[in-house]
Legacy VTK file of the C-alpha trace (Angstrom):
# vtk DataFile Version 3.0
C-alpha trace
ASCII
DATASET POLYDATA
POINTS 442 float
-0.084 0.139 0.364
0.962 3.262 -1.008
1.077 5.562 2.216
0.750 9.420 2.577
2.971 10.691 4.689
5.248 13.314 2.941
3.265 15.440 0.917
0.091 15.212 2.840
-1.089 18.524 1.959
-1.308 18.131 -1.483
-2.615 14.932 -1.063
-5.379 16.304 0.935
-6.046 18.332 -1.880
-6.229 16.078 -4.018
-8.738 13.250 -2.108
-10.969 16.979 -1.371
-10.951 16.449 -5.082
-11.795 13.352 -6.167
-14.612 11.811 -3.135
-18.066 13.607 -3.580
-19.853 16.312 -0.311
-21.378 13.231 0.570
-18.090 11.329 2.352
-17.340 13.962 4.207
-19.215 14.512 7.681
-22.216 16.884 7.229
-21.887 20.681 8.121
-22.344 21.467 12.255
-21.635 17.504 12.643
-18.021 16.611 14.401
-15.535 15.233 12.123
-15.878 11.152 12.469
-18.352 8.426 11.526
-21.544 9.058 13.250
-23.727 6.099 15.377
-27.299 6.464 13.607
-28.419 3.340 15.664
-27.132 0.899 17.640
-28.635 -1.901 19.504
-28.990 -4.319 16.412
-28.630 -7.844 15.933
-26.309 -8.857 13.006
-26.900 -6.142 10.402
-26.989 -6.972 7.112
-28.360 -5.138 3.805
-29.622 -2.106 4.323
-31.905 -0.749 0.990
-34.221 2.617 0.887
-38.452 2.441 1.475
-39.797 3.712 -1.660
-39.737 7.186 -1.148
-35.985 7.312 -0.596
-36.018 8.720 3.020
-35.799 6.470 5.722
-33.763 3.496 5.621
-34.150 -0.455 6.203
-31.980 -2.648 7.616
-32.218 -6.395 7.725
-31.137 -7.895 11.362
-30.155 -11.657 11.053
-30.567 -11.567 14.648
-29.495 -13.857 17.454
-30.245 -17.491 17.291
-32.979 -18.535 19.487
-33.436 -21.614 22.297
-34.299 -24.276 19.843
-30.929 -25.908 19.316
-30.021 -29.337 17.518
-27.149 -31.741 18.447
-24.575 -29.584 16.328
-24.827 -26.687 18.370
-27.380 -24.838 15.784
-30.146 -23.124 18.001
-33.012 -21.374 16.468
-35.315 -18.927 17.392
-37.978 -16.153 16.035
-35.109 -13.381 17.139
-34.753 -12.048 12.620
-36.393 -8.986 12.149
-36.703 -5.399 10.192
-35.495 -2.195 11.697
-37.350 0.986 10.310
-35.226 3.942 10.623
-36.146 7.201 10.234
-34.685 10.499 9.016
-31.373 8.635 9.556
-29.461 11.999 8.373
-31.343 13.906 11.394
-30.153 14.118 14.709
-32.302 12.303 16.101
-33.878 9.867 14.181
-36.575 7.366 14.651
-36.429 3.795 15.361
-39.329 1.375 14.879
-39.546 -2.504 13.560
-42.089 -2.924 11.463
-41.458 -6.959 10.498
-40.358 -8.899 13.674
-40.532 -12.932 14.984
-38.174 -13.907 11.553
-36.509 -17.063 12.229
-32.396 -16.839 13.137
-30.298 -19.280 13.647
-26.644 -18.687 15.517
-24.353 -22.042 15.655
-21.776 -19.855 18.273
-22.386 -18.968 21.445
-24.464 -15.372 22.502
-25.747 -15.266 18.844
-22.553 -14.443 16.998
-22.511 -14.686 13.649
-26.096 -15.852 12.852
-27.684 -16.174 10.122
-31.418 -15.296 9.364
-32.930 -11.508 7.558
-29.309 -11.641 5.767
-31.606 -9.104 2.893
-34.721 -6.475 2.761
-36.051 -4.607 0.118
-39.919 -3.055 -0.333
-41.540 -3.700 -2.861
-44.040 -1.318 -4.898
-47.229 -2.900 -3.144
-47.951 -0.447 -0.171
-46.191 -1.581 3.341
-44.705 -4.724 1.887
-41.981 -5.767 2.486
-38.939 -8.660 0.861
-36.693 -10.333 3.235
-34.282 -12.329 1.827
-33.905 -15.242 4.968
-35.308 -18.662 5.920
-39.074 -19.898 5.497
-40.222 -19.341 9.541
-42.967 -22.644 8.316
-39.958 -25.196 7.578
-37.456 -27.386 10.456
-36.010 -24.231 11.949
-32.657 -26.138 11.203
-33.788 -27.245 7.493
-32.197 -24.826 4.903
-35.090 -24.062 3.431
-34.460 -20.761 2.071
-36.763 -19.049 0.823
-37.649 -15.314 -0.523
-39.859 -14.408 2.669
-42.831 -11.094 1.917
-44.204 -9.725 4.207
-47.235 -7.917 4.491
-47.557 -4.776 6.928
-51.326 -4.730 7.512
-52.246 -2.421 10.997
-50.551 -3.530 13.195
-50.394 -7.281 12.489
-47.910 -8.827 10.155
-47.751 -11.836 8.053
-45.452 -13.650 6.308
-45.738 -15.715 3.253
-43.234 -17.752 1.107
-43.325 -15.939 -1.747
-40.536 -17.651 -3.920
-38.698 -21.099 -2.662
-34.896 -20.476 -3.738
-33.534 -23.447 -2.014
-36.060 -25.806 -4.506
-34.789 -23.523 -7.568
-31.277 -24.744 -6.248
-31.962 -28.140 -6.004
-33.744 -28.241 -9.785
-31.569 -25.641 -11.592
-28.314 -25.864 -9.267
-26.975 -23.205 -11.891
-22.486 -23.064 -11.029
-22.633 -27.079 -11.228
-21.465 -27.682 -7.781
-23.061 -28.992 -4.367
-27.319 -27.649 -4.342
-27.084 -24.998 -0.878
-29.275 -21.710 -1.133
-28.192 -19.188 1.671
-29.702 -15.849 0.023
-27.281 -12.681 1.041
-29.296 -9.763 -0.552
-32.802 -8.624 -2.117
-32.896 -5.634 -4.625
-36.670 -4.721 -6.052
-36.839 -3.639 -9.630
-39.964 -1.850 -9.944
-40.216 -1.150 -13.769
-42.883 1.130 -13.528
-43.421 2.994 -10.635
-46.468 4.841 -11.709
-47.985 2.068 -12.924
-49.784 -0.449 -10.951
-47.192 -2.734 -9.050
-45.456 -4.665 -12.159
-41.473 -4.841 -10.693
-39.224 -8.268 -9.875
-36.952 -9.162 -7.461
-33.237 -10.319 -7.837
-31.855 -12.426 -5.165
-28.090 -12.489 -4.295
-27.174 -15.893 -3.533
-24.323 -16.798 -1.903
-24.940 -20.538 -1.813
-26.051 -20.976 -4.796
-23.291 -19.016 -6.396
-26.231 -16.686 -8.663
-27.936 -13.680 -8.714
-31.719 -14.882 -9.579
-33.931 -13.194 -11.045
-37.867 -13.731 -9.522
-40.864 -12.718 -12.165
-44.116 -12.497 -9.624
-48.030 -12.396 -10.256
-49.335 -10.274 -8.212
-52.480 -10.705 -9.682
-52.655 -14.368 -8.652
-51.775 -12.690 -4.611
-54.195 -12.711 -1.737
-54.247 -12.519 1.521
-53.322 -15.684 2.170
-51.155 -17.166 -0.718
-48.352 -15.617 -2.168
-48.564 -14.709 -5.913
-47.505 -17.544 -8.513
-43.756 -16.850 -10.052
-41.030 -17.844 -12.294
-37.815 -18.272 -11.177
-34.223 -17.512 -13.179
-30.706 -17.731 -12.925
-30.092 -14.128 -13.828
-26.156 -14.267 -12.928
-24.015 -17.433 -12.199
-20.375 -18.184 -11.287
-18.144 -20.616 -11.556
-17.870 -23.337 -8.893
-14.931 -25.710 -8.759
-16.262 -29.071 -7.429
-14.795 -32.757 -5.700
-16.229 -35.598 -7.202
-18.628 -36.001 -4.321
-20.311 -32.341 -5.678
-19.569 -30.014 -2.728
-17.206 -27.547 -3.211
-12.994 -27.927 -3.184
-11.763 -25.176 -1.288
-8.566 -25.691 -2.930
-9.543 -24.391 -6.614
-9.883 -20.824 -7.368
-11.801 -18.474 -5.336
-15.725 -17.794 -6.333
-17.391 -15.093 -6.765
-20.193 -15.327 -3.715
-22.358 -12.836 -4.752
-23.491 -10.746 -1.557
-24.553 -7.406 -1.717
-26.647 -5.428 -4.669
-27.652 -2.238 -5.810
-28.994 0.068 -8.678
-27.897 3.344 -10.542
-30.884 5.545 -11.750
-29.377 3.824 -15.082
-31.000 0.955 -14.031
-27.594 -1.138 -14.052
-26.964 -3.151 -11.253
-23.961 -3.871 -9.318
-23.167 -7.193 -7.977
-20.779 -7.381 -4.754
-18.898 -10.956 -3.871
-17.306 -12.613 -1.572
-14.095 -13.932 -2.883
-13.845 -17.010 -0.897
-12.877 -14.194 1.741
-9.211 -14.502 -0.048
-6.932 -11.413 -0.371
-7.971 -9.250 -3.239
-10.154 -11.896 -4.697
-13.162 -10.198 -4.074
-14.576 -7.970 -6.755
-17.610 -6.020 -7.754
-19.429 -6.314 -11.071
-21.809 -3.477 -12.876
-24.748 -5.444 -14.880
-26.924 -3.521 -17.239
-31.132 -4.443 -16.582
-30.378 -7.586 -18.833
-28.120 -9.546 -16.758
-24.853 -8.225 -18.927
-21.371 -6.895 -17.571
-20.127 -3.737 -18.384
-17.785 -3.569 -16.025
-15.568 -4.696 -13.214
-13.429 -4.027 -10.578
-11.291 -6.024 -8.260
-8.615 -6.488 -5.813
-11.094 -6.449 -3.038
-11.034 -8.216 0.329
-14.920 -10.297 1.272
-17.334 -7.604 -0.350
-20.236 -7.291 1.919
-21.756 -4.091 0.605
-22.301 -1.727 -2.345
-23.691 1.561 -2.845
-23.298 4.045 -5.610
-24.077 7.861 -5.848
-23.051 9.260 -9.128
-19.920 8.223 -10.366
-18.412 7.201 -6.904
-18.429 3.123 -6.261
-18.442 2.586 -2.386
-17.927 -0.945 -0.768
-17.391 -2.272 2.223
-14.341 -5.137 3.073
-16.011 -7.350 6.043
-12.141 -8.450 7.080
-10.675 -6.145 4.472
-7.548 -5.464 3.425
-6.794 -8.953 5.486
-8.451 -11.551 6.975
-7.597 -12.991 9.938
-7.616 -16.560 9.013
-5.388 -15.556 6.104
-2.182 -14.747 8.147
-1.483 -10.900 9.267
-2.943 -8.763 12.726
-6.666 -8.143 12.026
-6.640 -4.979 9.831
-2.780 -5.069 8.679
-1.369 -3.597 5.787
1.399 -3.588 4.754
3.848 -1.036 5.685
1.916 -0.050 8.954
2.884 -2.915 11.605
0.777 -2.245 14.165
-2.215 -2.791 12.534
-3.136 1.586 11.738
-2.780 3.422 8.844
-1.536 6.566 8.161
-4.284 9.463 7.070
-3.965 11.853 4.554
-3.642 14.309 7.711
-0.363 12.072 8.947
-2.545 10.817 11.849
-3.530 7.359 12.102
-7.671 6.358 12.068
-9.265 4.591 14.222
-12.208 2.251 13.519
-14.901 3.184 16.448
-15.977 6.789 17.241
-14.577 7.878 19.588
-11.555 5.038 19.741
-8.568 6.110 21.728
-5.992 3.850 20.246
-7.018 2.159 16.167
-9.368 -0.157 16.721
-7.681 -3.830 16.513
-11.500 -5.105 14.659
-10.488 -5.166 10.800
-13.068 -3.718 7.940
-12.815 -1.129 5.762
-14.757 0.812 3.377
-13.323 2.112 0.126
-14.891 5.333 -2.305
-13.425 5.302 -6.270
-14.078 7.477 -9.101
-15.528 5.377 -11.762
-14.074 7.452 -14.880
-11.330 7.965 -13.068
-8.516 5.872 -15.597
-6.216 5.155 -12.970
-8.704 3.043 -10.526
-7.161 5.830 -7.458
-8.985 4.097 -4.277
-9.226 5.253 -0.612
-10.765 3.576 2.125
-11.663 4.023 5.772
-11.643 1.909 8.753
-15.229 0.356 9.896
-15.551 -2.666 11.924
-16.488 -5.889 10.412
-19.124 -3.556 7.946
-22.010 -5.079 6.007
-23.696 -3.803 3.446
-23.900 -0.272 2.760
-26.358 2.706 1.535
-26.545 6.401 0.168
-28.757 9.148 -0.032
-26.535 11.234 -2.176
-25.615 13.329 0.782
-24.446 10.682 3.338
-23.044 7.402 3.475
-24.412 4.674 6.147
-22.648 1.395 6.758
-24.203 -1.546 9.033
-21.503 -2.192 11.337
-19.991 -5.189 13.978
-22.184 -6.955 11.370
-21.405 -10.136 12.755
-22.349 -9.425 16.327
-25.609 -9.456 18.175
-26.403 -5.670 20.492
-24.049 -5.960 23.237
-20.780 -7.141 21.242
-18.803 -9.479 21.559
-16.249 -9.671 24.476
-12.807 -10.448 23.896
-11.272 -13.799 24.182
-9.666 -17.059 23.078
-12.290 -17.965 20.473
-12.502 -14.288 19.188
-9.124 -12.542 16.924
-10.188 -9.117 17.101
-10.494 -8.746 20.766
-13.697 -6.405 22.100
-16.594 -5.619 18.885
-19.026 -3.470 19.630
-22.631 -4.162 19.226
-24.247 -4.206 15.880
-25.615 -0.405 14.797
-25.759 1.896 11.781
-23.273 4.057 11.310
-23.179 7.393 9.129
-19.408 7.052 7.866
-17.069 10.069 7.640
-14.575 10.351 4.579
-12.428 13.268 5.277
-9.677 11.629 6.921
-9.495 8.306 4.303
-6.377 7.270 2.933
-5.300 6.781 -0.148
-4.947 2.213 -1.065
-4.361 -0.341 -3.828
-6.149 -3.386 -4.618
-4.859 -6.044 -3.306
-2.818 -8.624 -4.889
-4.877 -12.309 -5.414
-3.671 -14.800 -3.009
-3.272 -18.357 -3.307
-4.817 -20.339 -5.760
-5.753 -18.606 -8.843
-9.574 -17.234 -9.606
LINES 1 443
442 0 1 2 3 4 5 6 7 8 9 10 11 12 13 14 15 16 17 18 19 20 21 22 23 24 25 26 27 28 29 30 31 32 33 34 35 36 37 38 39 40 41 42 43 44 45 46 47 48 49 50 51 52 53 54 55 56 57 58 59 60 61 62 63 64 65 66 67 68 69 70 71 72 73 74 75 76 77 78 79 80 81 82 83 84 85 86 87 88 89 90 91 92 93 94 95 96 97 98 99 100 101 102 103 104 105 106 107 108 109 110 111 112 113 114 115 116 117 118 119 120 121 122 123 124 125 126 127 128 129 130 131 132 133 134 135 136 137 138 139 140 141 142 143 144 145 146 147 148 149 150 151 152 153 154 155 156 157 158 159 160 161 162 163 164 165 166 167 168 169 170 171 172 173 174 175 176 177 178 179 180 181 182 183 184 185 186 187 188 189 190 191 192 193 194 195 196 197 198 199 200 201 202 203 204 205 206 207 208 209 210 211 212 213 214 215 216 217 218 219 220 221 222 223 224 225 226 227 228 229 230 231 232 233 234 235 236 237 238 239 240 241 242 243 244 245 246 247 248 249 250 251 252 253 254 255 256 257 258 259 260 261 262 263 264 265 266 267 268 269 270 271 272 273 274 275 276 277 278 279 280 281 282 283 284 285 286 287 288 289 290 291 292 293 294 295 296 297 298 299 300 301 302 303 304 305 306 307 308 309 310 311 312 313 314 315 316 317 318 319 320 321 322 323 324 325 326 327 328 329 330 331 332 333 334 335 336 337 338 339 340 341 342 343 344 345 346 347 348 349 350 351 352 353 354 355 356 357 358 359 360 361 362 363 364 365 366 367 368 369 370 371 372 373 374 375 376 377 378 379 380 381 382 383 384 385 386 387 388 389 390 391 392 393 394 395 396 397 398 399 400 401 402 403 404 405 406 407 408 409 410 411 412 413 414 415 416 417 418 419 420 421 422 423 424 425 426 427 428 429 430 431 432 433 434 435 436 437 438 439 440 441
C-alpha cells in the first residue's frame, strides 16, 4: 500500500477534489463516523423505502432456544428495522417486522444467519426478506424469499419464492446444492403504474443472482403470488467428485450484495471466498450483461453508488485474520493502523482513543477515473452500504449481537462493539491500492 506521509497536504487537496461531498461529515457535525442507531443483532443489508427517505436494516437476529445436536440454535429473533430520517440528529427507530427465523451456531448469537436482506416492493406496506422459511423445519436450510405484508399492527409472512427448490432443480453453478440468500433488490419497472416489479436475489450458497418475477394478480392475503425464477447471473464453482465445493480450487465469486444506479444498472459485490484480493464488484445492465468490473477487494459484503462514485465494504479488509496477518494490518503499518491524509492514525470506533483491532474497511472510488484511485476508511466488520447522495451509511459490527462480542480466546479481534448503523466520514480517508490475489487463481 502507498502511504501518505510526505506531501500529505498535497494529497489532502487531491482527496478533497476526488471525493464527492457526501463522503465528508455534514455541516455542524463533529468529525468522525456518527452512530445512527445501535443495539442491533447482526445487521446486514441496508435499503431505502420507496420514497427514498427512510432506511431499512435487515437484522439476522441472534438465534434462539431451539438447539440441534450440532450446536445450531434457532429462534424468532430476526427482524426488519426502520430508521426514519437517518440523516437527522434524532432519527426515529421502529421494528415493523419481527419474529423471523434466526439460526446461530456460535454462543451468544455471534454471526447468526436469518434475515440477511430486505427491500420494499411496489405494493404499499410490503417487504421482501432474503432469509429462511419461518414455517419450515428450523434446522433445515429451507431458504426462501419471504414477503411480509404490514397491515395495521399485524404482519403476516408468506413464502414468496422457494430459492432452495430452485437451487435443487437448476443448480446453476453445478456444484454443491445449497442456498444462502444474502441480499435482495426489488426492481420497479413502472413506478407510476400498477405493481409490476421483480426481485433480484444474491444467493451466496448457489453462487448465483436469481431473478424472481411474480404474477401479483394471483396474490391474496393468504397466498403468495405465482412466480417464475431464473438464474440472472451465475459464477463457476469448482466441485469435488462428491459435488461439494473444492476449497483448493479457484476463489468463488459468492454474491453477497446488490444495488442499482439511476440508469437501471445493477452492481453485484462478491465475497471472493474471503481470500485477500479475490473479491470483486461487477456492473451489469438491466438484462444481466456485464458492463464493468473492479477487482482486488477482500470479502466484499456491501456496495452503494452515488453518481460516478462506487462505495465498497470489505468485511475483513484488507486481510482476513485466518489467512495471515494481524487483524486490520496492511503493508507499511506494523501496528495495524494506517496513516491518514493528515498524518494521523485512523480509528475504527467513534471516539476510540487508539486504532481498533477489529478488521474491516469501506473503500470509495471514482468509476470514471482511468487510474482507478481508491480511498478507504476503517469500519469494523461492515456489511452493506447505502447512500442518499449526501451521506453514506454502513451496517457495522455485522457479525455481532446488540451487546457486542467480548474479548477472549475464541475471538481473534479483541472486543467487538454491538451491531449498529453508522453515517460514515471520509474526510480523513487514506489512499489504498487493490490487493494482489493470494492463493490459487480466481
